[in-house]
N, C-alpha and C positions, 0 to 999 in steps of 0.2 A: 422525576428523573432518577436513574439508577445511581447509587453511591459507589458502585464497584468501578474503581478507576481502571482496573485491568480490562473490564468489559468495554469501557469506552475506547481503550487502545484498539480493541478488536473492531469496534465500529469504525475507527479511523482507517482500518485496513480496507474496508469496503465502501468508503465514502466516495462521492463523485470526484472524478479526476484520477482515480486509481485504475490500473488495468483490470483488477479483479471486478470492480464495479461495472466496467464496460462489458465484461463477459457476462456478468449476472443480468445486466439490463437487456442484453441480446436474448438471453434465455427467457426472460420475463416477457419480452415482446412477442417471442415466437410461441409462447404458451406451451412449452414442452415440459416444464417442471425440472427440478434437479435436486440432488442431495450432495452437498460438498463439505468435506471435512478439511479444515486448515490445520495441519499438524500431523507429523509422521512419527509420533512417539511410539514407544513399545506398546502402550495400552491400546492405541489405535490399530496398530498392525496385528495385534492378537485377535481382534474381532473382525478384521477385514478378510474376507474369504473370496477366492477366485478372482475374476477380472483380468485385466491386461496391465502389465508393467509398462509404463510409458517413459518415465524419466526424461521429460522434455521441458523446455522453457514454457512458462505459462503465458499463452497468448489468448486474448479475448476470443478470437475466432476459434481456436482449438477447444477452449472450454465450452463454447456454444455447440460445436459439432459433437463433442464427447457426451454432452448432456442428452443427446438424442437417444442414447442407450439407457436401459432401465436402471442400472446399478449406480452406486455412489462413485464420486470422484474424490480422490485423496490428494491434497496439495501439501507441499512442504510448509513448515511453520511460518516462513516469511512470505508464503503465497507466490513465490517466484518459479516454482517447479510443479509440473503435474506428475505425480508419482504413479497413481493407479487410476484406472477407469473401469466402469462397469463392475465394480467390486460389490460384493454382498456383505452388509454389515450385520453382525450378530451380537448386539448388546444384551446384557442380562435382562430377560423378560420380566423379572420380579421388580425391577426399578419402577416405582410409580410414575405415571405420566398423566397429565390432564388433557393431552391432545387426543383428537379423534381420528384424523387421517393417518394412514400407515406410514407415509413419509415423515410426517411431523412427529409421530410417536417414536420412530426410530431415531430421528435427529435429537430429540430431547434426551432419550436414554443414552445415546452415545456421548452427548455433551456432559451429562451427569457422571457417567462412568469414567470418561477419559480426562475431563477438564479442558478439552480442546474446543475451539470455535467450530460450530457446525452450522451450515447455512442450508435452509430448506426453501425451495421455491415451489409454491403451490401452483399446480397446473390449472385447477378450477378457480381458485380465489384470486389468482394472479398477484400474490404478495410475496415479499421476501422476509423470512423470519430467521433471526439469529439466535443461537443457543450457546451458552457457555456456562458450565457448571449448572447451578440451579436458576440461572438468569435467562429469561426469554425476552426478546425484543423484536417488534414488528417494525421494519423500516418504513418511513413515511415519505410522502411526496416532498420534493425540494421546496415547492411553493408553501406548503403547510409549515415546514420547519422555519423558513425565512420569516413568515408572518409571526410565528411564536418568538423568534429571536428578536425581531424589531419591537415587539410588544415588551419583551423583557428589557431591552435597551432603554425604552422610555421609562419603565419602572425603576431601573437602575439610576437613571438621571435624576429622578425625583428623590430617591433615597439618598443619593450622594449629596444633593443640595441640603437635605435635612442634616446629614452627617457633618458637612462643612460648617453649618451654622452652629452645631453643637461643639465643634472643635474651636471655633472662634470664641464662643462663650467660655469654654474651659480655659483657653489661653488668657482671656481677660481676667478670669477669677484667679488664675495662677499668679499673675502679676500683682493682683490685689490681696493675695493670700486669703481668699475666701472660699476655697474649694471644699465641697462636701463629697462624700463617696457617691452620692446620687448623681452628681455632675459627672464624675469619672465613669460610672457604670452605664450612664446614658450613652456616652460616647462609645464605650466598648460594645454595648448591645447593638448600636446602630452600625458600627464598623463591621461587626460580624454579619449583620443582615445584608449589608452591601456586598461583602465577600461571597455570601451564599448566592446572591442573584448573579454575580459575576461568574461563579462556578457553573451555574445552570447555562449561562450564555456560552461558556467554553465548551460545554457538552453539545450545544447546538452547532458550534463551529466544527467539532469533530464530525458530526453527521453531514454537514454541508460540504466538507472537503474543499475543493477549489472554488466552490460557489460561496464560500464563507469569508472571502478576503475582506470585503467591506465591513462586515460585522466584526471581524477580528480587529480591524483598524480602529473602529469606533470604541470597542471595548478597551483597547490599549490606551486610547486617549482619555477615556473616562476614569480609568483605574490608575492613572499615573500618580504615584506617591501615596495612594489611599491605603494600601496594605502596610506600608512603612509607618504611616501615622498611627494606625491601630496598634501595631507591635510596640511602638515607642510609648504609647499611653500605658500599655500593660507593663512595660519595663519601668516606667515612672512610678507606678502605684502598687503593683502586687507586693505583698509582704516579703517574699523571697525572690528577688530577681534572678537567682540561679535556676529557678524552676520555670523560667519563661516558656521553654519549649513544651514542658509537661502541661502547663496551664493552657497554652495554645491548643494542644491536642484535646484537652478536656472540653474546651469551648467548641471545637469542631464537631465533637460527638453529641452535642446538645440537640434536642429536637427543637422545632420552632416554638412549641409550647413552653419548653424549659427555658428557651432564650428570652421569653417575655417575663420570666420570673426574676426580677433584678436582685431580690434578696437571696435567691438560690445561687445566682452567679457570684454574689458577694462571698458566700461561704465556699463556693467551688474554688475560687482563686486563692483562698487562704485566710480570709477575715473570719476567724472562728470565735473570737472573744464574745462573751455574753453581753458586754456593754457596747459592742460595735453595731451601729445601725447605719442606714443610708444617710441619716442626718449628721453622722460623725464627720468632723473636719479631716481633711487630708492635705498632705504637702507633697508636691511633685519633686522627684529627684532632679529633674531638669534636662533629661536627655532630649525630649521632643523640642522644647524651646531652643536649646543650644544648637540642635541640628539645623535650625532655620538660619543660623548665622553663616553667611557665605565663607567658603574656604576654611571652615573649622573642622579638622579631621576627627573621626570618631575616637581614636586613641587619646587625643587632647580632651575631648568631652568626658571620656571616662576618667581621666586624671582629675578634672575639675570636680566631678561628682564624688570621686573618692576623697578628695581633699576637703571639700566643703559640706558634703552630706546631702544637701537639698538645694532647690532652686532659690529659696529666699536668702540663704547665706551667700549664694553666688551673686545675687542681685545687690546685696548689701556690701559686697567685698570692694575694697578700693583697688585702683589700678596697681598699686604696689603689691597688694596681697595676691592679686591674680598673677602678677609677674613671677612670684615665687613658685608657682606650680610648674612641674616638669613639662617641657614642650611649649611653654608660653614665655615669650620675651616681652619687652616693653611695648613694642609695636602691636603685637597680637593682643596684649592685655587691653590697650586702648581701643583696639578694633572690637573686642568682645563687649566692652562697656558701651561703646557707641552702637553696636549691633543690637544689644538688649534694649537700649533706649528707643531706637527706631522701631523695633518690634512692638514694644509696649504702646507707642503712639499709634502705630498702624492697627494693632488689635483693638484698641479702645475705639478707634475711628470706625473700623469694620463692624464692630458690635452694634453700633447705632445706625448703620445704613439699612 
């Protein structure tokens, strides 16, 4: 899958259920071919020569009829207006292209030169190809995309189960004060893998358009709270919690091979000491565990962490000591003690199921 999020926004514009898709599908069925530029920037208008000025609402039937002419069609950047029809495009011929057909060569060069979305419908091959910048994408059959999306959902379900078990194990070790950095980074690694699979499914949903509702609902159900859990683990254990967003960005940019290197991830997030290894012990700040206590707002959690420093001190604190923290009264202090006790019992029970 492409990593360019802007390109996937472009795919969303031509996904099933959109008026533009309906028009493109009509052209595809008629085997007339077409070259469509979505964007009326100055760069596009400079290379568009001749043709007819239309300035009409984009209707699927109108797009189909205008495609019968040889030239290109230029749409507004939101694809709601047809601006030009039968236009001749003159991109820089020195721009390298790997395409062979005249229409596709022009489309690729226009996309590279202008940065706009260019759609080429091949008359002979009967396929729709999207170009934007240096990215090229051939649209696939809905059935093919659905099959891939369902396969990815099954993979996500398996990876999520593995992640949930790792989180239960980490929680149990946190209550027992036996956490090592290997336990922590096993969770971080698996959470990142789950997030990446979910990202691929989101891209399939873009392509499916209105046909992707069921896939979207399944993804939403599977990913409930998963991303939050991963971020809270990072917040609990990275050396400098102020760099949370920076660390998250670094993890997102790792390749799959780099993600498998747990020692590399350890260094990436800030554990740079020569004596620090995966076997080194670690202590949670307590954000993730405290977040599981019902009706405990994040500002109160932050006050608890600020006052006590880590989860072990919070677990050892008396009701009176908790009561002294800003935002915690006697009732909430008892609720926190009881909540932590129940969580401990539940986690230790889940660990052995």
